[in-house]
mmCIF file of the N, C-alpha and C atoms, coordinates in Angstrom:
data_MODEL
# 
_entry.id   MODEL 
# 
loop_
_atom_site.group_PDB 
_atom_site.id 
_atom_site.type_symbol 
_atom_site.label_atom_id 
_atom_site.label_alt_id 
_atom_site.label_comp_id 
_atom_site.label_asym_id 
_atom_site.label_entity_id 
_atom_site.label_seq_id 
_atom_site.pdbx_PDB_ins_code 
_atom_site.Cartn_x 
_atom_site.Cartn_y 
_atom_site.Cartn_z 
_atom_site.occupancy 
_atom_site.B_iso_or_equiv 
_atom_site.pdbx_formal_charge 
_atom_site.auth_seq_id 
_atom_site.auth_comp_id 
_atom_site.auth_asym_id 
_atom_site.auth_atom_id 
_atom_site.pdbx_PDB_model_num 
ATOM 1   N N  . MET A 1 1  ? 0.846   -1.166 0.000  1.00 0.00 ? 1  MET A N  1 
ATOM 2   C CA . MET A 1 1  ? 0.000   0.000  0.000  1.00 0.00 ? 1  MET A CA 1 
ATOM 3   C C  . MET A 1 1  ? 0.895   1.234  0.000  1.00 0.00 ? 1  MET A C  1 
ATOM 4   N N  . ASN A 1 2  ? 0.721   2.065  -1.005 1.00 0.00 ? 2  ASN A N  1 
ATOM 5   C CA . ASN A 1 2  ? 1.576   3.225  -1.176 1.00 0.00 ? 2  ASN A CA 1 
ATOM 6   C C  . ASN A 1 2  ? 0.723   4.489  -1.068 1.00 0.00 ? 2  ASN A C  1 
ATOM 7   N N  . ILE A 1 3  ? 0.856   5.195  0.030  1.00 0.00 ? 3  ILE A N  1 
ATOM 8   C CA . ILE A 1 3  ? 0.078   6.416  0.255  1.00 0.00 ? 3  ILE A CA 1 
ATOM 9   C C  . ILE A 1 3  ? 0.965   7.612  -0.061 1.00 0.00 ? 3  ILE A C  1 
ATOM 10  N N  . THR A 1 4  ? 0.491   8.427  -0.984 1.00 0.00 ? 4  THR A N  1 
ATOM 11  C CA . THR A 1 4  ? 1.245   9.629  -1.338 1.00 0.00 ? 4  THR A CA 1 
ATOM 12  C C  . THR A 1 4  ? 0.804   10.788 -0.453 1.00 0.00 ? 4  THR A C  1 
ATOM 13  N N  . GLY A 1 5  ? 1.512   11.874 -0.556 1.00 0.00 ? 5  GLY A N  1 
ATOM 14  C CA . GLY A 1 5  ? 1.165   13.059 0.223  1.00 0.00 ? 5  GLY A CA 1 
ATOM 15  C C  . GLY A 1 5  ? -0.196  13.620 -0.147 1.00 0.00 ? 5  GLY A C  1 
ATOM 16  N N  . THR A 1 6  ? -0.543  13.559 -1.438 1.00 0.00 ? 6  THR A N  1 
ATOM 17  C CA . THR A 1 6  ? -1.841  14.063 -1.890 1.00 0.00 ? 6  THR A CA 1 
ATOM 18  C C  . THR A 1 6  ? -2.977  13.215 -1.322 1.00 0.00 ? 6  THR A C  1 
ATOM 19  N N  . ASP A 1 7  ? -2.785  11.895 -1.292 1.00 0.00 ? 7  ASP A N  1 
ATOM 20  C CA . ASP A 1 7  ? -3.811  11.013 -0.725 1.00 0.00 ? 7  ASP A CA 1 
ATOM 21  C C  . ASP A 1 7  ? -4.021  11.293 0.759  1.00 0.00 ? 7  ASP A C  1 
ATOM 22  N N  . LEU A 1 8  ? -2.950  11.535 1.463  1.00 0.00 ? 8  LEU A N  1 
ATOM 23  C CA . LEU A 1 8  ? -3.045  11.844 2.892  1.00 0.00 ? 8  LEU A CA 1 
ATOM 24  C C  . LEU A 1 8  ? -3.776  13.169 3.115  1.00 0.00 ? 8  LEU A C  1 
ATOM 25  N N  . ILE A 1 9  ? -3.489  14.154 2.292  1.00 0.00 ? 9  ILE A N  1 
ATOM 26  C CA . ILE A 1 9  ? -4.148  15.446 2.418  1.00 0.00 ? 9  ILE A CA 1 
ATOM 27  C C  . ILE A 1 9  ? -5.644  15.314 2.134  1.00 0.00 ? 9  ILE A C  1 
ATOM 28  N N  . LEU A 1 10 ? -6.007  14.552 1.112  1.00 0.00 ? 10 LEU A N  1 
ATOM 29  C CA . LEU A 1 10 ? -7.417  14.350 0.798  1.00 0.00 ? 10 LEU A CA 1 
ATOM 30  C C  . LEU A 1 10 ? -8.138  13.607 1.915  1.00 0.00 ? 10 LEU A C  1 
ATOM 31  N N  . ALA A 1 11 ? -7.485  12.611 2.508  1.00 0.00 ? 11 ALA A N  1 
ATOM 32  C CA . ALA A 1 11 ? -8.097  11.870 3.613  1.00 0.00 ? 11 ALA A CA 1 
ATOM 33  C C  . ALA A 1 11 ? -8.287  12.768 4.832  1.00 0.00 ? 11 ALA A C  1 
ATOM 34  N N  . CYS A 1 12 ? -7.282  13.561 5.138  1.00 0.00 ? 12 CYS A N  1 
ATOM 35  C CA . CYS A 1 12 ? -7.389  14.467 6.276  1.00 0.00 ? 12 CYS A CA 1 
ATOM 36  C C  . CYS A 1 12 ? -8.423  15.566 6.022  1.00 0.00 ? 12 CYS A C  1 
ATOM 37  N N  . SER A 1 13 ? -8.577  15.987 4.767  1.00 0.00 ? 13 SER A N  1 
ATOM 38  C CA . SER A 1 13 ? -9.605  16.974 4.427  1.00 0.00 ? 13 SER A CA 1 
ATOM 39  C C  . SER A 1 13 ? -10.997 16.394 4.659  1.00 0.00 ? 13 SER A C  1 
ATOM 40  N N  . ALA A 1 14 ? -11.192 15.115 4.300  1.00 0.00 ? 14 ALA A N  1 
ATOM 41  C CA . ALA A 1 14 ? -12.485 14.469 4.520  1.00 0.00 ? 14 ALA A CA 1 
ATOM 42  C C  . ALA A 1 14 ? -12.785 14.327 6.013  1.00 0.00 ? 14 ALA A C  1 
ATOM 43  N N  . ILE A 1 15 ? -11.779 13.954 6.785  1.00 0.00 ? 15 ILE A N  1 
ATOM 44  C CA . ILE A 1 15 ? -11.965 13.835 8.235  1.00 0.00 ? 15 ILE A CA 1 
ATOM 45  C C  . ILE A 1 15 ? -12.261 15.208 8.843  1.00 0.00 ? 15 ILE A C  1 
ATOM 46  N N  . GLY A 1 16 ? -11.535 16.226 8.409  1.00 0.00 ? 16 GLY A N  1 
ATOM 47  C CA . GLY A 1 16 ? -11.777 17.583 8.901  1.00 0.00 ? 16 GLY A CA 1 
ATOM 48  C C  . GLY A 1 16 ? -13.154 18.090 8.534  1.00 0.00 ? 16 GLY A C  1 
ATOM 49  N N  . ALA A 1 17 ? -13.639 17.733 7.338  1.00 0.00 ? 17 ALA A N  1 
ATOM 50  C CA . ALA A 1 17 ? -14.987 18.144 6.934  1.00 0.00 ? 17 ALA A CA 1 
ATOM 51  C C  . ALA A 1 17 ? -16.032 17.486 7.826  1.00 0.00 ? 17 ALA A C  1 
ATOM 52  N N  . GLY A 1 18 ? -15.828 16.228 8.149  1.00 0.00 ? 18 GLY A N  1 
ATOM 53  C CA . GLY A 1 18 ? -16.760 15.559 9.059  1.00 0.00 ? 18 GLY A CA 1 
ATOM 54  C C  . GLY A 1 18 ? -16.772 16.180 10.442 1.00 0.00 ? 18 GLY A C  1 
ATOM 55  N N  . LEU A 1 19 ? -15.607 16.553 10.929 1.00 0.00 ? 19 LEU A N  1 
ATOM 56  C CA . LEU A 1 19 ? -15.539 17.208 12.239 1.00 0.00 ? 19 LEU A CA 1 
ATOM 57  C C  . LEU A 1 19 ? -16.154 18.602 12.199 1.00 0.00 ? 19 LEU A C  1 
ATOM 58  N N  . ALA A 1 20 ? -16.016 19.290 11.076 1.00 0.00 ? 20 ALA A N  1 
ATOM 59  C CA . ALA A 1 20 ? -16.584 20.634 10.963 1.00 0.00 ? 20 ALA A CA 1 
ATOM 60  C C  . ALA A 1 20 ? -18.098 20.596 10.965 1.00 0.00 ? 20 ALA A C  1 
ATOM 61  N N  . VAL A 1 21 ? -18.689 19.555 10.401 1.00 0.00 ? 21 VAL A N  1 
ATOM 62  C CA . VAL A 1 21 ? -20.146 19.451 10.371 1.00 0.00 ? 21 VAL A CA 1 
ATOM 63  C C  . VAL A 1 21 ? -20.697 19.185 11.768 1.00 0.00 ? 21 VAL A C  1 
ATOM 64  N N  . ILE A 1 22 ? -19.881 18.608 12.632 1.00 0.00 ? 22 ILE A N  1 
ATOM 65  C CA . ILE A 1 22 ? -20.313 18.369 14.013 1.00 0.00 ? 22 ILE A CA 1 
ATOM 66  C C  . ILE A 1 22 ? -20.616 19.694 14.716 1.00 0.00 ? 22 ILE A C  1 
ATOM 67  N N  . ALA A 1 23 ? -20.107 20.795 14.190 1.00 0.00 ? 23 ALA A N  1 
ATOM 68  C CA . ALA A 1 23 ? -20.373 22.105 14.783 1.00 0.00 ? 23 ALA A CA 1 
ATOM 69  C C  . ALA A 1 23 ? -21.851 22.463 14.735 1.00 0.00 ? 23 ALA A C  1 
ATOM 70  N N  . GLY A 1 24 ? -22.655 21.745 13.978 1.00 0.00 ? 24 GLY A N  1 
ATOM 71  C CA . GLY A 1 24 ? -24.087 22.005 13.925 1.00 0.00 ? 24 GLY A CA 1 
ATOM 72  C C  . GLY A 1 24 ? -24.857 21.450 15.108 1.00 0.00 ? 24 GLY A C  1 
ATOM 73  N N  . ILE A 1 25 ? -24.234 20.597 15.904 1.00 0.00 ? 25 ILE A N  1 
ATOM 74  C CA . ILE A 1 25 ? -24.929 19.998 17.046 1.00 0.00 ? 25 ILE A CA 1 
ATOM 75  C C  . ILE A 1 25 ? -25.208 21.034 18.136 1.00 0.00 ? 25 ILE A C  1 
ATOM 76  N N  . GLY A 1 26 ? -24.226 21.845 18.452 1.00 0.00 ? 26 GLY A N  1 
ATOM 77  C CA . GLY A 1 26 ? -24.386 22.845 19.512 1.00 0.00 ? 26 GLY A CA 1 
ATOM 78  C C  . GLY A 1 26 ? -25.488 23.845 19.228 1.00 0.00 ? 26 GLY A C  1 
ATOM 79  N N  . PRO A 1 27 ? -25.513 24.470 18.043 1.00 0.00 ? 27 PRO A N  1 
ATOM 80  C CA . PRO A 1 27 ? -26.600 25.395 17.749 1.00 0.00 ? 27 PRO A CA 1 
ATOM 81  C C  . PRO A 1 27 ? -27.970 24.728 17.753 1.00 0.00 ? 27 PRO A C  1 
ATOM 82  N N  . GLY A 1 28 ? -28.038 23.487 17.319 1.00 0.00 ? 28 GLY A N  1 
ATOM 83  C CA . GLY A 1 28 ? -29.332 22.788 17.327 1.00 0.00 ? 28 GLY A CA 1 
ATOM 84  C C  . GLY A 1 28 ? -29.854 22.599 18.740 1.00 0.00 ? 28 GLY A C  1 
ATOM 85  N N  . ILE A 1 29 ? -28.992 22.208 19.642 1.00 0.00 ? 29 ILE A N  1 
ATOM 86  C CA . ILE A 1 29 ? -29.390 22.031 21.038 1.00 0.00 ? 29 ILE A CA 1 
ATOM 87  C C  . ILE A 1 29 ? -29.762 23.380 21.655 1.00 0.00 ? 29 ILE A C  1 
ATOM 88  N N  . GLY A 1 30 ? -28.935 24.395 21.399 1.00 0.00 ? 30 GLY A N  1 
ATOM 89  C CA . GLY A 1 30 ? -29.204 25.726 21.950 1.00 0.00 ? 30 GLY A CA 1 
ATOM 90  C C  . GLY A 1 30 ? -30.500 26.331 21.439 1.00 0.00 ? 30 GLY A C  1 
ATOM 91  N N  . GLN A 1 31 ? -30.788 26.134 20.165 1.00 0.00 ? 31 GLN A N  1 
ATOM 92  C CA . GLN A 1 31 ? -32.028 26.669 19.608 1.00 0.00 ? 31 GLN A CA 1 
ATOM 93  C C  . GLN A 1 31 ? -33.243 25.936 20.160 1.00 0.00 ? 31 GLN A C  1 
ATOM 94  N N  . GLY A 1 32 ? -33.114 24.650 20.383 1.00 0.00 ? 32 GLY A N  1 
ATOM 95  C CA . GLY A 1 32 ? -34.214 23.906 20.988 1.00 0.00 ? 32 GLY A CA 1 
ATOM 96  C C  . GLY A 1 32 ? -34.502 24.373 22.400 1.00 0.00 ? 32 GLY A C  1 
ATOM 97  N N  . ILE A 1 33 ? -33.458 24.618 23.159 1.00 0.00 ? 33 ILE A N  1 
ATOM 98  C CA . ILE A 1 33 ? -33.638 25.122 24.526 1.00 0.00 ? 33 ILE A CA 1 
ATOM 99  C C  . ILE A 1 33 ? -34.264 26.510 24.499 1.00 0.00 ? 33 ILE A C  1 
ATOM 100 N N  . ALA A 1 34 ? -33.785 27.374 23.594 1.00 0.00 ? 34 ALA A N  1 
ATOM 101 C CA . ALA A 1 34 ? -34.335 28.733 23.490 1.00 0.00 ? 34 ALA A CA 1 
ATOM 102 C C  . ALA A 1 34 ? -35.803 28.702 23.090 1.00 0.00 ? 34 ALA A C  1 
ATOM 103 N N  . ALA A 1 35 ? -36.165 27.821 22.167 1.00 0.00 ? 35 ALA A N  1 
ATOM 104 C CA . ALA A 1 35 ? -37.568 27.731 21.756 1.00 0.00 ? 35 ALA A CA 1 
ATOM 105 C C  . ALA A 1 35 ? -38.445 27.238 22.901 1.00 0.00 ? 35 ALA A C  1 
ATOM 106 N N  . GLY A 1 36 ? -37.928 26.299 23.680 1.00 0.00 ? 36 GLY A N  1 
ATOM 107 C CA . GLY A 1 36 ? -38.685 25.817 24.839 1.00 0.00 ? 36 GLY A CA 1 
ATOM 108 C C  . GLY A 1 36 ? -38.911 26.901 25.877 1.00 0.00 ? 36 GLY A C  1 
ATOM 109 N N  . TYR A 1 37 ? -37.848 27.667 26.163 1.00 0.00 ? 37 TYR A N  1 
ATOM 110 C CA . TYR A 1 37 ? -38.002 28.763 27.118 1.00 0.00 ? 37 TYR A CA 1 
ATOM 111 C C  . TYR A 1 37 ? -38.903 29.865 26.569 1.00 0.00 ? 37 TYR A C  1 
ATOM 112 N N  . GLY A 1 38 ? -38.822 30.113 25.265 1.00 0.00 ? 38 GLY A N  1 
ATOM 113 C CA . GLY A 1 38 ? -39.699 31.104 24.648 1.00 0.00 ? 38 GLY A CA 1 
ATOM 114 C C  . GLY A 1 38 ? -41.150 30.691 24.733 1.00 0.00 ? 38 GLY A C  1 
ATOM 115 N N  . ALA A 1 39 ? -41.437 29.409 24.494 1.00 0.00 ? 39 ALA A N  1 
ATOM 116 C CA . ALA A 1 39 ? -42.818 28.915 24.591 1.00 0.00 ? 39 ALA A CA 1 
ATOM 117 C C  . ALA A 1 39 ? -43.328 29.011 26.019 1.00 0.00 ? 39 ALA A C  1 
ATOM 118 N N  . SER A 1 40 ? -42.474 28.704 26.989 1.00 0.00 ? 40 SER A N  1 
ATOM 119 C CA . SER A 1 40 ? -42.933 28.805 28.378 1.00 0.00 ? 40 SER A CA 1 
ATOM 120 C C  . SER A 1 40 ? -43.114 30.262 28.795 1.00 0.00 ? 40 SER A C  1 
ATOM 121 N N  . ALA A 1 41 ? -42.297 31.167 28.252 1.00 0.00 ? 41 ALA A N  1 
ATOM 122 C CA . ALA A 1 41 ? -42.459 32.592 28.566 1.00 0.00 ? 41 ALA A CA 1 
ATOM 123 C C  . ALA A 1 41 ? -43.763 33.134 27.973 1.00 0.00 ? 41 ALA A C  1 
ATOM 124 N N  . VAL A 1 42 ? -44.111 32.696 26.772 1.00 0.00 ? 42 VAL A N  1 
ATOM 125 C CA . VAL A 1 42 ? -45.380 33.124 26.168 1.00 0.00 ? 42 VAL A CA 1 
ATOM 126 C C  . VAL A 1 42 ? -46.550 32.542 26.954 1.00 0.00 ? 42 VAL A C  1 
ATOM 127 N N  . GLY A 1 43 ? -46.384 31.330 27.461 1.00 0.00 ? 43 GLY A N  1 
ATOM 128 C CA . GLY A 1 43 ? -47.443 30.737 28.291 1.00 0.00 ? 43 GLY A CA 1 
ATOM 129 C C  . GLY A 1 43 ? -47.666 31.515 29.576 1.00 0.00 ? 43 GLY A C  1 
ATOM 130 N N  . ARG A 1 44 ? -46.598 32.063 30.147 1.00 0.00 ? 44 ARG A N  1 
ATOM 131 C CA . ARG A 1 44 ? -46.737 32.852 31.375 1.00 0.00 ? 44 ARG A CA 1 
ATOM 132 C C  . ARG A 1 44 ? -47.255 34.252 31.103 1.00 0.00 ? 44 ARG A C  1 
ATOM 133 N N  . ASN A 1 45 ? -46.875 34.843 29.962 1.00 0.00 ? 45 ASN A N  1 
ATOM 134 C CA . ASN A 1 45 ? -47.256 36.224 29.659 1.00 0.00 ? 45 ASN A CA 1 
ATOM 135 C C  . ASN A 1 45 ? -47.633 36.334 28.174 1.00 0.00 ? 45 ASN A C  1 
ATOM 136 N N  . PRO A 1 46 ? -48.862 35.969 27.822 1.00 0.00 ? 46 PRO A N  1 
ATOM 137 C CA . PRO A 1 46 ? -49.262 35.996 26.410 1.00 0.00 ? 46 PRO A CA 1 
ATOM 138 C C  . PRO A 1 46 ? -49.263 37.395 25.802 1.00 0.00 ? 46 PRO A C  1 
ATOM 139 N N  . GLY A 1 47 ? -49.348 38.426 26.606 1.00 0.00 ? 47 GLY A N  1 
ATOM 140 C CA . GLY A 1 47 ? -49.362 39.791 26.083 1.00 0.00 ? 47 GLY A CA 1 
ATOM 141 C C  . GLY A 1 47 ? -48.028 40.213 25.483 1.00 0.00 ? 47 GLY A C  1 
ATOM 142 N N  . ALA A 1 48 ? -46.948 39.588 25.896 1.00 0.00 ? 48 ALA A N  1 
ATOM 143 C CA . ALA A 1 48 ? -45.618 39.947 25.410 1.00 0.00 ? 48 ALA A CA 1 
ATOM 144 C C  . ALA A 1 48 ? -45.140 38.987 24.322 1.00 0.00 ? 48 ALA A C  1 
ATOM 145 N N  . LYS A 1 49 ? -46.088 38.363 23.646 1.00 0.00 ? 49 LYS A N  1 
ATOM 146 C CA . LYS A 1 49 ? -45.740 37.337 22.657 1.00 0.00 ? 49 LYS A CA 1 
ATOM 147 C C  . LYS A 1 49 ? -44.847 37.871 21.543 1.00 0.00 ? 49 LYS A C  1 
ATOM 148 N N  . SER A 1 50 ? -45.148 39.023 21.008 1.00 0.00 ? 50 SER A N  1 
ATOM 149 C CA . SER A 1 50 ? -44.355 39.542 19.889 1.00 0.00 ? 50 SER A CA 1 
ATOM 150 C C  . SER A 1 50 ? -42.937 39.923 20.327 1.00 0.00 ? 50 SER A C  1 
ATOM 151 N N  . ASP A 1 51 ? -42.799 40.501 21.510 1.00 0.00 ? 51 ASP A N  1 
ATOM 152 C CA . ASP A 1 51 ? -41.462 40.847 22.010 1.00 0.00 ? 51 ASP A CA 1 
ATOM 153 C C  . ASP A 1 51 ? -40.624 39.593 22.266 1.00 0.00 ? 51 ASP A C  1 
ATOM 154 N N  . ILE A 1 52 ? -41.254 38.606 22.863 1.00 0.00 ? 52 ILE A N  1 
ATOM 155 C CA . ILE A 1 52 ? -40.537 37.365 23.166 1.00 0.00 ? 52 ILE A CA 1 
ATOM 156 C C  . ILE A 1 52 ? -40.126 36.672 21.871 1.00 0.00 ? 52 ILE A C  1 
ATOM 157 N N  . ARG A 1 53 ? -41.040 36.625 20.908 1.00 0.00 ? 53 ARG A N  1 
ATOM 158 C CA . ARG A 1 53 ? -40.749 35.943 19.655 1.00 0.00 ? 53 ARG A CA 1 
ATOM 159 C C  . ARG A 1 53 ? -39.618 36.639 18.895 1.00 0.00 ? 53 ARG A C  1 
ATOM 160 N N  . SER A 1 54 ? -39.647 37.964 18.831 1.00 0.00 ? 54 SER A N  1 
ATOM 161 C CA . SER A 1 54 ? -38.602 38.669 18.085 1.00 0.00 ? 54 SER A CA 1 
ATOM 162 C C  . SER A 1 54 ? -37.237 38.505 18.755 1.00 0.00 ? 54 SER A C  1 
ATOM 163 N N  . THR A 1 55 ? -37.194 38.563 20.063 1.00 0.00 ? 55 THR A N  1 
ATOM 164 C CA . THR A 1 55 ? -35.933 38.367 20.773 1.00 0.00 ? 55 THR A CA 1 
ATOM 165 C C  . THR A 1 55 ? -35.411 36.942 20.586 1.00 0.00 ? 55 THR A C  1 
ATOM 166 N N  . MET A 1 56 ? -36.320 35.970 20.652 1.00 0.00 ? 56 MET A N  1 
ATOM 167 C CA . MET A 1 56 ? -35.920 34.572 20.495 1.00 0.00 ? 56 MET A CA 1 
ATOM 168 C C  . MET A 1 56 ? -35.392 34.306 19.085 1.00 0.00 ? 56 MET A C  1 
ATOM 169 N N  . LEU A 1 57 ? -36.065 34.846 18.064 1.00 0.00 ? 57 LEU A N  1 
ATOM 170 C CA . LEU A 1 57 ? -35.627 34.622 16.691 1.00 0.00 ? 57 LEU A CA 1 
ATOM 171 C C  . LEU A 1 57 ? -34.290 35.297 16.412 1.00 0.00 ? 57 LEU A C  1 
ATOM 172 N N  . LEU A 1 58 ? -34.064 36.463 16.980 1.00 0.00 ? 58 LEU A N  1 
ATOM 173 C CA . LEU A 1 58 ? -32.774 37.130 16.818 1.00 0.00 ? 58 LEU A CA 1 
ATOM 174 C C  . LEU A 1 58 ? -31.660 36.296 17.459 1.00 0.00 ? 58 LEU A C  1 
ATOM 175 N N  . GLY A 1 59 ? -31.908 35.786 18.649 1.00 0.00 ? 59 GLY A N  1 
ATOM 176 C CA . GLY A 1 59 ? -30.919 34.947 19.322 1.00 0.00 ? 59 GLY A CA 1 
ATOM 177 C C  . GLY A 1 59 ? -30.650 33.664 18.563 1.00 0.00 ? 59 GLY A C  1 
ATOM 178 N N  . GLN A 1 60 ? -31.686 33.065 17.979 1.00 0.00 ? 60 GLN A N  1 
ATOM 179 C CA . GLN A 1 60 ? -31.487 31.843 17.212 1.00 0.00 ? 60 GLN A CA 1 
ATOM 180 C C  . GLN A 1 60 ? -30.719 32.101 15.920 1.00 0.00 ? 60 GLN A C  1 
ATOM 181 N N  . ALA A 1 61 ? -30.949 33.251 15.317 1.00 0.00 ? 61 ALA A N  1 
ATOM 182 C CA . ALA A 1 61 ? -30.213 33.588 14.103 1.00 0.00 ? 61 ALA A CA 1 
ATOM 183 C C  . ALA A 1 61 ? -28.723 33.758 14.402 1.00 0.00 ? 61 ALA A C  1 
ATOM 184 N N  . VAL A 1 62 ? -28.413 34.368 15.527 1.00 0.00 ? 62 VAL A N  1 
ATOM 185 C CA . VAL A 1 62 ? -27.011 34.538 15.916 1.00 0.00 ? 62 VAL A CA 1 
ATOM 186 C C  . VAL A 1 62 ? -26.380 33.180 16.239 1.00 0.00 ? 62 VAL A C  1 
ATOM 187 N N  . ALA A 1 63 ? -27.136 32.304 16.900 1.00 0.00 ? 63 ALA A N  1 
ATOM 188 C CA . ALA A 1 63 ? -26.610 30.988 17.254 1.00 0.00 ? 63 ALA A CA 1 
ATOM 189 C C  . ALA A 1 63 ? -26.401 30.122 16.021 1.00 0.00 ? 63 ALA A C  1 
ATOM 190 N N  . GLU A 1 64 ? -27.209 30.321 14.993 1.00 0.00 ? 64 GLU A N  1 
ATOM 191 C CA . GLU A 1 64 ? -27.113 29.484 13.796 1.00 0.00 ? 64 GLU A CA 1 
ATOM 192 C C  . GLU A 1 64 ? -25.861 29.777 12.987 1.00 0.00 ? 64 GLU A C  1 
ATOM 193 N N  . THR A 1 65 ? -25.257 30.946 13.164 1.00 0.00 ? 65 THR A N  1 
ATOM 194 C CA . THR A 1 65 ? -24.072 31.276 12.375 1.00 0.00 ? 65 THR A CA 1 
ATOM 195 C C  . THR A 1 65 ? -22.930 30.297 12.645 1.00 0.00 ? 65 THR A C  1 
ATOM 196 N N  . THR A 1 66 ? -22.840 29.760 13.851 1.00 0.00 ? 66 THR A N  1 
ATOM 197 C CA . THR A 1 66 ? -21.796 28.779 14.154 1.00 0.00 ? 66 THR A CA 1 
ATOM 198 C C  . THR A 1 66 ? -21.956 27.536 13.289 1.00 0.00 ? 66 THR A C  1 
ATOM 199 N N  . GLY A 1 67 ? -23.171 27.047 13.176 1.00 0.00 ? 67 GLY A N  1 
ATOM 200 C CA . GLY A 1 67 ? -23.423 25.884 12.335 1.00 0.00 ? 67 GLY A CA 1 
ATOM 201 C C  . GLY A 1 67 ? -23.166 26.163 10.867 1.00 0.00 ? 67 GLY A C  1 
ATOM 202 N N  . LEU A 1 68 ? -23.524 27.362 10.422 1.00 0.00 ? 68 LEU A N  1 
ATOM 203 C CA . LEU A 1 68 ? -23.297 27.721 9.023  1.00 0.00 ? 68 LEU A CA 1 
ATOM 204 C C  . LEU A 1 68 ? -21.805 27.845 8.711  1.00 0.00 ? 68 LEU A C  1 
ATOM 205 N N  . TYR A 1 69 ? -21.033 28.366 9.653  1.00 0.00 ? 69 TYR A N  1 
ATOM 206 C CA . TYR A 1 69 ? -19.587 28.444 9.448  1.00 0.00 ? 69 TYR A CA 1 
ATOM 207 C C  . TYR A 1 69 ? -18.984 27.043 9.360  1.00 0.00 ? 69 TYR A C  1 
ATOM 208 N N  . GLY A 1 70 ? -19.449 26.133 10.198 1.00 0.00 ? 70 GLY A N  1 
ATOM 209 C CA . GLY A 1 70 ? -18.973 24.750 10.134 1.00 0.00 ? 70 GLY A CA 1 
ATOM 210 C C  . GLY A 1 70 ? -19.314 24.098 8.802  1.00 0.00 ? 70 GLY A C  1 
ATOM 211 N N  . LEU A 1 71 ? -20.528 24.349 8.307  1.00 0.00 ? 71 LEU A N  1 
ATOM 212 C CA . LEU A 1 71 ? -20.923 23.814 7.001  1.00 0.00 ? 71 LEU A CA 1 
ATOM 213 C C  . LEU A 1 71 ? -20.070 24.409 5.887  1.00 0.00 ? 71 LEU A C  1 
ATOM 214 N N  . LEU A 1 72 ? -19.786 25.699 5.966  1.00 0.00 ? 72 LEU A N  1 
ATOM 215 C CA . LEU A 1 72 ? -18.956 26.354 4.958  1.00 0.00 ? 72 LEU A CA 1 
ATOM 216 C C  . LEU A 1 72 ? -17.550 25.765 4.945  1.00 0.00 ? 72 LEU A C  1 
ATOM 217 N N  . VAL A 1 73 ? -16.969 25.558 6.108  1.00 0.00 ? 73 VAL A N  1 
ATOM 218 C CA . VAL A 1 73 ? -15.633 24.966 6.193  1.00 0.00 ? 73 VAL A CA 1 
ATOM 219 C C  . VAL A 1 73 ? -15.647 23.550 5.627  1.00 0.00 ? 73 VAL A C  1 
ATOM 220 N N  . ALA A 1 74 ? -16.689 22.777 5.936  1.00 0.00 ? 74 ALA A N  1 
ATOM 221 C CA . ALA A 1 74 ? -16.775 21.418 5.417  1.00 0.00 ? 74 ALA A CA 1 
ATOM 222 C C  . ALA A 1 74 ? -16.887 21.412 3.893  1.00 0.00 ? 74 ALA A C  1 
ATOM 223 N N  . MET A 1 75 ? -17.678 22.309 3.338  1.00 0.00 ? 75 MET A N  1 
ATOM 224 C CA . MET A 1 75 ? -17.815 22.363 1.883  1.00 0.00 ? 75 MET A CA 1 
ATOM 225 C C  . MET A 1 75 ? -16.507 22.788 1.219  1.00 0.00 ? 75 MET A C  1 
ATOM 226 N N  . LEU A 1 76 ? -15.804 23.715 1.839  1.00 0.00 ? 76 LEU A N  1 
ATOM 227 C CA . LEU A 1 76 ? -14.510 24.117 1.296  1.00 0.00 ? 76 LEU A CA 1 
ATOM 228 C C  . LEU A 1 76 ? -13.519 22.953 1.302  1.00 0.00 ? 76 LEU A C  1 
ATOM 229 N N  . LEU A 1 77 ? -13.498 22.206 2.396  1.00 0.00 ? 77 LEU A N  1 
ATOM 230 C CA . LEU A 1 77 ? -12.568 21.088 2.488  1.00 0.00 ? 77 LEU A CA 1 
ATOM 231 C C  . LEU A 1 77 ? -12.913 19.963 1.519  1.00 0.00 ? 77 LEU A C  1 
ATOM 232 N N  . MET A 1 78 ? -14.199 19.767 1.257  1.00 0.00 ? 78 MET A N  1 
ATOM 233 C CA . MET A 1 78 ? -14.591 18.655 0.388  1.00 0.00 ? 78 MET A CA 1 
ATOM 234 C C  . MET A 1 78 ? -14.509 18.994 -1.101 1.00 0.00 ? 78 MET A C  1 
ATOM 235 N N  . PHE A 1 79 ? -14.864 20.229 -1.471 1.00 0.00 ? 79 PHE A N  1 
ATOM 236 C CA . PHE A 1 79 ? -15.002 20.516 -2.890 1.00 0.00 ? 79 PHE A CA 1 
ATOM 237 C C  . PHE A 1 79 ? -13.910 21.431 -3.443 1.00 0.00 ? 79 PHE A C  1 
ATOM 238 N N  . VAL A 1 80 ? -13.394 22.347 -2.644 1.00 0.00 ? 80 VAL A N  1 
ATOM 239 C CA . VAL A 1 80 ? -12.365 23.269 -3.142 1.00 0.00 ? 80 VAL A CA 1 
ATOM 240 C C  . VAL A 1 80 ? -10.977 22.646 -2.981 1.00 0.00 ? 80 VAL A C  1 
ATOM 241 N N  . LYS A 1 81 ? -10.806 21.868 -1.929 1.00 0.00 ? 81 LYS A N  1 
ATOM 242 C CA . LYS A 1 81 ? -9.532  21.206 -1.622 1.00 0.00 ? 81 LYS A CA 1 
ATOM 243 C C  . LYS A 1 81 ? -8.367  22.201 -1.621 1.00 0.00 ? 81 LYS A C  1 
ATOM 244 N N  . PRO A 1 82 ? -8.368  23.116 -0.651 1.00 0.00 ? 82 PRO A N  1 
ATOM 245 C CA . PRO A 1 82 ? -7.354  24.167 -0.644 1.00 0.00 ? 82 PRO A CA 1 
ATOM 246 C C  . PRO A 1 82 ? -5.944  23.694 -0.357 1.00 0.00 ? 82 PRO A C  1 
ATOM 247 N N  . PHE A 1 83 ? -5.766  22.497 0.157  1.00 0.00 ? 83 PHE A N  1 
ATOM 248 C CA . PHE A 1 83 ? -4.439  22.039 0.551  1.00 0.00 ? 83 PHE A CA 1 
ATOM 249 C C  . PHE A 1 83 ? -3.762  21.183 -0.493 1.00 0.00 ? 83 PHE A C  1 
ATOM 250 N N  . VAL A 1 84 ? -4.409  20.952 -1.635 1.00 0.00 ? 84 VAL A N  1 
ATOM 251 C CA . VAL A 1 84 ? -3.816  20.095 -2.672 1.00 0.00 ? 84 VAL A CA 1 
ATOM 252 C C  . VAL A 1 84 ? -3.036  20.951 -3.649 1.00 0.00 ? 84 VAL A C  1 
# 
């Protein structure tokens, strides 16, 4: 079995892409927790529904950027192959 430097770089790029996609787990958990707390806050105070919803959606949008950056890094490693 003869592994060249290019083969090693491609294998490590694939492994790195898989690890980068794992970055989507944290935002998913955080957004689920935020949605649960938002639903319970609306249940306690239905009059503030629009304020709670807008604040929750803004926070979820900020949290989602981490997952999107991980996806972007994974796509770069898989399709652009910057290290070859």
